[in-house]
N, C-alpha and C positions, 0 to 999 in steps of 0.2 A: 866503265864510266866513273867519274869522280863520285865521292860520297853524296848521297841523296836521301832526303828524309821521307819516311813513310810511316804509317800507323795502321794497326789492325782495325778492321771495320768494327770488330767486337769492342775495341777500346773507346769507341765513341758512344756506346750505349747498347744494352741488350736488345736483341732483335724483336722480342715480343713487346717491347716498350717503345722503342724509338725507330722510326722508319728509315729505310735506306736513303731516300732523297734528303731528308734532314741531316743525316750523318755525312753524306757526301758533300752537301753544301759547305759544311764546316771543315772538312778535310781540304776542299778546294780553297776556301777563304784563307786557311793558314798554310797552304803550300805543301800539302802532303799527298803522296801516292798512297795506295792502300794494299795491305794484305787482306784478301777477301776470306773472312771466316765462314766456314761452310754453313754455320747456323743462320747467317744473314741470307744466304742463297735459299736455304730451306724455307725460311719464313716468306720469302717472296713467292716461292712455288706454292706454299700453302694458300696464298690468296687466290689461286686459280681454281676453276672447277675441277674436282678430282683430287685436289691436294698434291702431296709430294709423290710425284711419279717421275720416271726418267724424262718423259716428254716435257712435263712442267718444269723440271729442273733446267732443262735446256732452254725453255722459254724464259725462265728467270734469269739464266746467265745472259741472254740477249738483252733483257731489260736492264740488268746491272751494268753490262758493258755500254749500252747507250747512255745511261745516266752518267757514267764516268767520262765518256767521250764528250758529252755536252759540257762537262766541267773541266776538261783538260787533265784528268786524273788517269794515271797509268795503274794497272793492276799487277802488283808484284808477284802474287802467287795465289793459289787456292790451297787452304789448309784448315784443319789438320786431317790427314788420312790416318785415323787412329787404329790402334790395336791390330796390327796387320802381321808383323813378323813372328815366326815361331809358334803359331797356333798349333795346339795339339790335335784339334779337330780338323782334319784335312779337308773335309767337306766344306766346313766354314771357310778354310783358307781358299778353296776354289771359288766360293761365293764372293770373297773379298777381291780375288783377281778379276771377276766379272765387274765388280763395282769400280775397279781401277780403269777398266775400259771406258766406263761412263765418265769418270773423272777426267780422263784424257780428252774426251769429247768436250766436256765442260770447259777445260783449259783453252781449248782452241777457240770456242765461242767467246770466252772472256778475253781472248788475245793476251794470255799469259803463257809462258813456257815452263813455269815452275810449279811443282806440287810438293808440299811439305809433309814429311812423315816423322812424327814424334815417336820416341821409344815407347814400347808397350808397357802399361802398368797393370796388366791383367794378373790375377792371382796365378800361382805356380801350377795349379791344377788345370789351368787353361792355356798357359803359355810356357813353352819349353825354353830352357836356357842352352839348349844344344846349339853351339856357335855355328856349326855346319849347316844346320836347318835354317837359322836366322839369316846367314849369308846367302843361302840358296833362294830363300823367299825374297830378299831384297834384290838379288840379281834378276829375279823373275820380272819384277815391275820395271827395273832399269832397262831390261831388254825389251819390254813392252813399249816403253816410252821413247826409246832411242830413235826408231825410224819415224816417230811422230814430232821429233824436236823437243821432247819433254825432258827437263832436268828435275832431279829430285834432291831435296834438302833434308838430310836426316839429323835429327836433334835428340840429345839425351835429356830427358825430364829428370829433375832432382829426385823424383820418386819412382823413376822407372824400375820395373821388376829386375831386369838384368843389365840395363845400360842407364846409369844415372850420373855419369861424369862425362865431360868433354873428351877425356882420354879414351873412354870406351867407345864413344860415337866415332872418334877419329880412327880407332882401330878397325871398327866395322866399315867405315868408308874405305879404308885401305884394302881390307879383305874383299869387299864387294868388287873393287877394282874395275869400275866402269867409268868412262869419261863423263857420263851424264848423271852421276851419283856423288853428291858432295855433302858438305856440312852447313847446317844452321847453327851459329853460335849465339846463345842467348845469355846475356849477363846475369839475369836473375837465376836461371837454372844452374849456371856455373857457380855462382856465389852461394846460392841456397844449399848446395850440396857440400862444398868444401869449407865455407866460412860460417854459415848460419845453421842454427838448430832451434827452431821455434819452441821446442819443448824443454830446452836447457834453462837453468837459472839465469844465465846472462845472454841467452839466445844466440850463443856462439858455440861452434865445435871446439874441442880441445886443440890448443895451438893454432887457432884460426888464422892469425896473421902469418905465421911461418908457412902454414900449409897453403894458403893463398899465394904467397910469394913464390913458392916452389912450383906450384901449378902453373902460374902465369909464366914463369921462366921456361918451363917445359913447353908451354904453348908456343912461344917465340922460337924456341930451338927446333921444334919438331913439325909443326903444321905447315903444309904447303898452302900458301895463301890463295893459290888458284883454285883450290878445292873448297873454299868458303863460298857458298852460294849467296847468302846474305846474313845480316847480323840483326839480332833483336836487342834493344837496350831498355831496360827498366830496372828499378830498385824495389825495395819493399820496407814496410814500416817495422820498427822495433816495438814488439808488443809489451804492454805494461805488465802482463802476467804470461807465464808459460802456457803454451797451447796444449793443455792436457785435459783430461775428462773434467767437465764442469766449466771450461772456457766457452764463451758464446760461439766461437767458430769450430769447436770440436765436433767431429762426426765419427761415431763408432765405425770402425772398419775402414776408415779413409786415412791415408797417410797424412801426418800432421803438416808436412811440407806442402802437400796438395791443398789442404784446407786453408793454409796461410796464403798460398799462391792465389787461390780463388777469391779471397777477401781482401788482401792487404798489399797488393803490388802498388808501386808508385812510379811516377815518371822520374827520369834521370834528374838528379840534383835537388830533390824535394826534401831536404834535410829538415825544413820547417814543419813537414808533415810527419817526420819520424824516420826518414830514409837513413839506413846505416850500413848498407852493404858496400864492399870495396869495388864498386862499379867503375869508378874512374880509372883505377889501376888496370882492371881487365880490359876496359874499352881502349885505353892507350896502348896496351899490348897488341890489340887487334887492328886498330886504325893507324897507329903511328909506327910501332915497331915492326909489325908484319906488313903494313902498308896497304891494308885492305881498301878497295874502292868498290863502291856499289851501294845498294840500298841499306840504310840503317833505320830499322823500324822500331817504333814504340808498340810493344805488345803488352798492354797493361790490363790486367784483370783486377777488379775491385768491387766491393759490395755496392759502391756508389753508381755503378753502371746500370743497375736495375731501378734507380729512383725515377719516379714518373715525371719529374719536372722537365718541360720541353727545353730547358737551359742546359741539360746534361751534355748533348753533343757539343755545343759550343764551348762550354767550360772545359771539357776534357780536351778538345782541340786546342784551346788557348794554352792550357797547361803544357801540352805536348810540344807546342811551338816554343814556349819558354825553355823547356828542357832541351830542345834541339839546338837553340842558341847557346846554351851552356856547353853542349857537346862541341859545337863549332869552336867556341873560345878555349875550352879546356884541352882539346886535342889539336888546336891550331889548324883548323880545317879551312880557315877563311879563303885561302888561295885555290882550294880544290873542290869546293862545294858545287855540285851540279845546279844549273839554272833551269831545270825542267825543260830541256830542248825539244821533247816530243810534242809540246803543246801546239806548235804549228802544224805538224803531221796530224794530230788529233782533230784540229779544225777541219782539215780536208776530210777525214773519216767521218766527222759529225755531219758534214754537208752530204756525204754519200748515204748516211743513214736516214736523212730526212725524206 
């Protein structure tokens, strides 16, 4: 399908502060499909007697799907299935595989075929860097999902223990070598690793510009666009002070890039709020040079998402919509942007659910 805008449900407000209906109302108003953040599903399940159980999660998935159908919203994926690959404790690994069986059921109820897996950032005493083990673990879930029609999107987090660049995630995707196992490319995580360093005096890595250009050139030369499942696009703010001990976002034992990510991401093109990453160049490489077509999602984490004001979902949806229009203009997508063709089909499904 042509490029189509989406937003993470998380990016419209934290689940313990803002309800799913209020967030979905705003997503629909501004023309977004959603990545369903597991936290949101969990909080719906918590509202049922007995709390978060497998049964209640499946009921919550039915509720969320119905809410989306009523609003003409497609669910892009269920995410994130965290801290899975390379676990040293193989009993814990076996338990995570059981959880994946449930996630596959949830995906079916939600009417999505994508589950996203970010690279693990567990400490080295809990996660192995043995590439053979990592590949074996990821093949395990790919093979579980294949007969169910499930596709997996693997993403390197900028603070991942062993996979923290797009090059490493691409290598892993190639080695897993399964047709239903591909990439999620996230402009923040790509730029946060090769261009930005929130602890540095100028908040940039050494030779940031040259390193970014070289990485983007490699991306265009080497990545098979058919293996990109979907794209996430956000920026982040330039901090007035380095994120080191004493900074308000500093957390002992937590990688600085993770602390920065959790508090300071911004939507695309929000230079007036301090955005400074080379997102436009990265996005152009993916959408224009590689010619990716599919969901382009705003996955924005920020301290503002936990603010109690009922205006939070609407304000973030509005900002995301402005950002999407900038993406359309900057990448010259006017002629290929999807017009949400599933809405008519969803109307049929909505009537069936009534």
